[in-house]
C-alpha atoms as one frame of an Amber mdcrd trajectory, in Angstrom:
protein
   0.000   0.000   0.000   1.226   3.551  -0.665   3.404   5.007   2.084   1.366
   8.208   1.718  -1.750   6.369   2.897   0.084   5.068   5.969   1.448   8.515
   6.801  -1.932  10.159   6.223  -3.687   7.683   8.472  -0.937   8.011  11.096
  -1.440  11.770  11.273  -5.213  11.515  11.560  -4.956   8.702  14.103  -2.485
  10.619  16.282  -4.659  13.722  16.143  -7.643  11.730  17.439  -5.549  10.009
  20.118  -4.220  13.354  21.361  -7.781  14.661  21.726  -8.879  14.084  25.354
 -11.840  11.757  25.664 -12.973   8.567  27.351  -9.603   6.816  26.913  -7.792
   9.756  28.513 -10.249   9.830  31.412  -9.799   6.101  31.984  -5.978   6.326
  31.960  -6.037   9.258  34.378  -8.246   7.174  36.640  -5.841   4.230  36.282
  -2.828   6.401  37.058  -4.419   7.744  40.224  -5.335   4.320  41.607  -1.765
   3.789  42.777  -1.061   0.549  40.896   0.769   0.037  37.622  -1.112   1.379
  34.619  -0.085  -1.567  32.428  -3.267  -3.705  32.795  -5.484  -0.698  32.038
  -3.268   0.291  29.111  -3.270  -3.279  27.781  -7.062  -3.283  27.962  -7.372
  -0.067  25.968  -4.944  -1.329  23.330  -6.767  -4.676  23.115 -10.040  -2.886
  22.435  -8.540  -0.814  19.617  -6.842  -3.847  18.100 -10.055  -5.872  18.293
 -11.904  -3.142  16.394  -9.264  -3.182  13.654  -9.524  -6.983  13.447 -13.316
  -6.784  13.133 -13.056  -4.216  10.340 -10.480  -6.411   8.582 -12.942  -9.293
   8.833 -15.583  -7.246   7.030 -17.730  -5.848   9.846 -17.531  -2.359   8.312
 -19.496  -3.578   5.270 -22.148  -5.062   7.553 -22.512  -1.799   9.473 -22.746
   0.110   6.186 -25.745  -2.062   5.225 -27.282  -1.942   8.722 -26.573   1.515
  10.198 -28.751   0.690  13.200 -25.984  -1.673  14.314 -23.663   1.298  14.840
 -26.450   3.065  16.736 -26.782   0.118  19.105 -23.012  -0.125  19.625 -22.783
   3.604  20.329 -25.668   3.423  22.820 -24.045   0.491  24.638 -20.742   2.363
  24.754 -22.460   5.477  26.090 -24.186   3.484  28.836 -20.865   1.869  29.781
 -19.227   5.286  30.063 -22.074   6.456  32.294 -21.612   3.537  34.679 -17.812
   3.821  34.803 -17.951   7.601  35.210 -20.527   7.402  37.994 -18.382   4.823
  39.813 -15.371   7.136  39.533 -17.369  10.069  40.909 -18.624   8.036  43.864
 -15.184   6.561  44.577 -12.600   9.097  43.346  -9.130   7.612  43.070  -6.174
   9.179  44.805  -2.879   8.404  46.538  -4.640   8.098  49.880  -6.705   5.197
  48.530  -3.783   3.360  46.958  -3.518   0.799  49.751  -7.151  -0.188  49.220
  -6.830  -0.363  45.439  -3.704  -2.548  45.448  -5.859  -5.568  46.108  -7.839
  -5.100  42.901  -7.662  -7.341  39.886  -5.320  -6.565  37.026  -7.601  -8.685
  34.844 -10.523  -6.479  35.859  -8.582  -3.373  34.829  -7.774  -5.011  31.492
 -11.399  -5.954  30.824 -12.652  -2.481  31.772 -10.047  -0.882  29.520 -11.067
  -3.092  26.600 -14.675  -2.072  27.195 -13.811   1.632  27.264 -11.871   1.586
  23.979 -13.854  -1.139  22.236 -17.114   0.721  22.807 -15.636   4.214  22.509
 -17.648   6.040  19.790 -14.508   7.908  18.685 -12.712   4.576  18.170 -15.763
   3.152  16.388 -15.757   6.139  14.017 -12.051   5.760  13.287 -12.257   2.002
  12.719 -15.547   1.634  10.873 -15.773   4.871   8.891 -12.260   6.239   8.368
  -9.833   3.318   8.418 -11.113   1.572   5.226 -10.713   4.809   3.269  -6.906
   4.573   3.563  -6.700   1.137   1.935  -5.876   0.414  -1.703  -7.786  -2.515
  -3.284  -5.209  -2.633  -6.097  -2.250  -3.115  -3.734  -0.388  -6.417  -3.473
  -1.368  -6.752   0.182  -5.045  -7.747   0.695  -7.333  -5.068   2.082  -7.723
  -7.036   5.321  -3.956  -7.056   5.803  -3.750  -3.330   5.097  -6.415  -2.656
   7.706  -4.550  -4.718  10.299  -1.334  -2.824   9.507  -3.064   0.529   9.927
  -4.688  -0.770  13.101  -1.245  -1.597  14.513  -0.060   1.916  13.631  -3.015
   3.321  15.554  -2.382   1.036  18.542   1.266   2.146  18.660   0.201   5.792
  18.853  -2.306   4.920  21.579   0.394   3.096  23.564   2.750   6.070  23.518
   0.161   8.731  24.345  -1.837   6.800  26.954   1.292   5.639  28.784   2.261
   9.267  29.142  -1.215  10.199  30.358  -1.398   7.435  32.983   2.153   7.716
  34.284   1.979  11.502  34.162  -1.206  11.581  36.232   0.328   9.346  38.884
   3.706  11.125  38.948   2.400  14.682  39.037  -0.417  14.068  41.519   1.138
  11.397  43.777   2.055  13.935  46.455  -1.133  15.966  46.056  -4.056  13.880
  47.407  -6.591  16.719  47.241  -5.652  17.598  43.656  -5.682  13.911  42.723
  -9.255  13.528  43.974 -10.318  16.629  42.047  -8.725  15.338  38.838 -10.310
  11.920  39.405 -13.741  13.524  39.803 -13.156  15.606  36.657 -12.278  12.402
  34.764 -15.418  10.741  36.099 -17.537  13.759  35.190 -16.030  13.743  31.684
 -17.029  10.108  31.190 -20.549  10.763  32.520 -20.943  13.822  30.284 -19.678
  12.009  27.189 -21.939   9.051  27.919 -25.004  11.208  28.524 -24.491  13.295
  25.371 -23.931  10.229  23.214 -26.878   8.373  24.691 -29.143  11.397  24.196
 -27.980  11.754  20.589 -28.839   8.127  19.861 -32.288   8.485  21.454 -32.974
  11.608  19.386 -31.775   9.808  16.226 -34.105   6.899  16.868
């Protein structure tokens, strides 16, 4: 596939990744919980990679024929953000709570992260609507392989940016419990707001 397509997709992907949203809020939450951010990061990356694999398998064509499928996925993602955001607001993470959080499950963090990114409307838009546009049917590599390659490029950008977000949140706020709780509540409020707006938009559409 043309190197220009890879570079063009890389730029668009990085721009979307650098835009704060649900993934950012989740990594800030993970960074403030006092444990390693790796399980949460692995979950987010797994969700993005799974979306790319589904598009490579042809799910984008199915959604194009049945647009209500995207509506349902977006509504489920919005509801998930509402629940996760509300939980964060009720139990804001911070250095003072680190001892309690250390007993949590890394697998649980991974699963939650996969849910956040896999059902993230911004990720759905990138994977289902934009990613196929950067493929070349005439290239030697099959379209499915091109999509997986572009998906890996996107996941690499996510890994770099979200590691910085999670580690940065923990490093900067580790000695500031009050500020950490405020930031955690802001992250929770962001997830609730995003979920509510998206859910309302889907209800209005229907």
